[in-house]
C-alpha positions, 0 to 999 in steps of 0.5 A, a space after each residue: 766111510 764112503 770115498 769122498 773128496 777131503 772135507 774142509 772141517 773148519 768151514 762146517 757149522 755144527 749142523 753141517 758137521 752133524 750132516 757130514 758125520 751121518 753121511 760117514 755112518 758115524 754116531 751123531 755125538 761124534 759131531 760135537 766131539 770133532 767140532 770141539 777139537 777143530 773150533 775150540 782147541 784149533 787143532 790142525 790134525 786129527 791126531 790130538 783128538 784123544 776122545 776118539 779111537 785111534 782107528 777112527 782118527 786115522 780114518 778121518 785123517 784121510 777124509 778131512 782137510 785141516 791145513 791151517 793158514 800159514 803166517 807168511 809175515 808179521 809186523 808190530 806197530 809202536 802202539 802195539 797193533 800187529 798185522 799178520 799176512 796169511 797165505 792161503 792154500 792156493 798161494 793167495 794172501 790176505 791180512 788180518 790186524 790185531 788191535 789192543 785196547 789199553 796200555 801197550 807199554 808193557 809190550 806184545 799184543 795188548 801189553 797190559 790191555 784187557 781186550 784185543 780186537 781182530 780185524 778180519 778179511 772176507 775177500 782176497 782184494 776188493 772190487 768196489 774201487 773206493 778211492 781212499 782204500 789200498 785194498 781197492 787197487 788189487 781188484 777182487 780176486 776171490 771170496 774167502 771160504 768160511 774155513 779161511 775166515 775162521 782160521 784167521 782167528 784160530 791162528 791166534 788160538 794156536 799162537 800169538 805174535 812175538 814180543 818186541 819190535 817190528 819184523 821185516 814184512 818179507 820175513 815170516 817169524 814164529 809166533 809165541 804165546 796163545 792169545 784170546 781175541 775179545 772182539 771181531 770186526 769184518 773190516 779187513 780186506 774185501 766187502 763182507 756183504 759181497 761174501 755173505 754166505 761165508 761170512 754168516 757161516 763163519 759167524 755161526 761157527 765162531 758163536 757155537 758154544 763148543 767152539 770159540 763161543 763168541 757173543 754175536 754182540 762182539 762181532 761187527 759186520 761192515 759194509 760199503 753200502 750193499 743194500 740187498 746184503 743189508 736186508 739179507 743180514 737183517 733177515 739172517 742174523 740181526 744180532 751181530 753189529 752193523 757198521 756202514 762206511 758212509 764217508 760223504 753226505 751228498 751223492 756227488 761226493 760219495 760217487 767220487 769216493 765210492 763207485 758203489 753209490 752209483 748203484 745204491 745212492 744215499 736215499 736207497 742206502 738210508 732207507 734200507 738202514 731205516 728198515 733194518 731190524 735193529 735189536 733194542 739198545 743197539 745202534 748202527 755204526 757209521 764210519 766216516 773217513 774225513 778227507 780235507 776239503 772234500 767231506 769235512 766242511 760245516 755243511 757236511 756236518 749239518 747234512 750228516 745230522 739230517 741223514 742220520 735223523 731217526 736212526 739209532 746210530 753212532 759215528 766214528 770219524 776216521 781221519 784219512 790214512 794215506 795209502 802207499 798206492 793211491 787208487 786215483 788222484 790225491 787225497 789229504 788228511 785234515 788237520 786235528 783242529 778240523 777233525 775236532 771241529 767236525 766232531 763238535 758240530 755233530 755232538 752239539 746235535 746230540 749225535 754220539 760221535 767218536 774220533 778214531 785214532 789211527 792204529 798201526 799206521 806206521 806198519 800200514 795196518 790202519 783203516 784203508 791201508 791193507 793190501 797185498 801184491 802178487 808177491 805179497 
């Protein structure tokens, strides 16, 4: 094989790996063999690839990069949610969250649950400046590569968070039993549509049959409202779920909460969503962070119904989760009664509406709470 820089195998789709294998002068079937080891068995070196000769494994070892993300720290919440802080090769830090669905009383990730949802990060920090989000205080530092995105999942394929209580955040601990994640949501750090090429490559990798073989129906990509990215996602992979962080029913309030609204105001956003090529029997999810006295009024509920008219949708209401480092000003969480009243107004108008309970807020793992500083 010719001299080349080390290739990040985790960032290659199967067609990309097939092209790379040909460039190395290897038979085409080697691509599926290598892909299955890297993405199906989550190996971190060429050594375990036993259906490949020792000589070829040694040759590949000098050509490829399989360095995994390092688990820098982990914490467990009382409800079974776990947060992993991962260190990238350049020392940057991101967080990923594992959310069990079901009985968590038996301990560990998921306890007696059947499903685990993993919340993935797509950027180090975020440049959108949403007032209710701790990640915004970091600014945008860089995009993640496709390999760095998928390896957030593979950390769990290799090992799972230890059972028991929370560990101190500064202390990295060994992980124990392998876990299988059932659903993936791009709702961690960063704006996924601001890093669309890497996100879609990661989705393709994760859905490949000889790898993790996820169904695209079990993957959701969220956006704060990047209108061109919504159209591009619809063109390139409309089969993943689409979620939109809406959070207001007027341009005035949305601009206060989400500066992106100045570039793509509500009329432009809603028109893009009405044009989105939504598959049959699928709905767009609208995430709506409820903030006391700001966007939780009866008038807001009525406007929300009108905004979503004609769109196959469901609404997730998220009571505001206070953040340790507020971006600017003071925001308040509404009372449970106010949340229930808002939800009921939507349901009365036949909007499919759910109130999302905060998961992992005692370890700053809930919606809007992910953040790492320069030291992590």
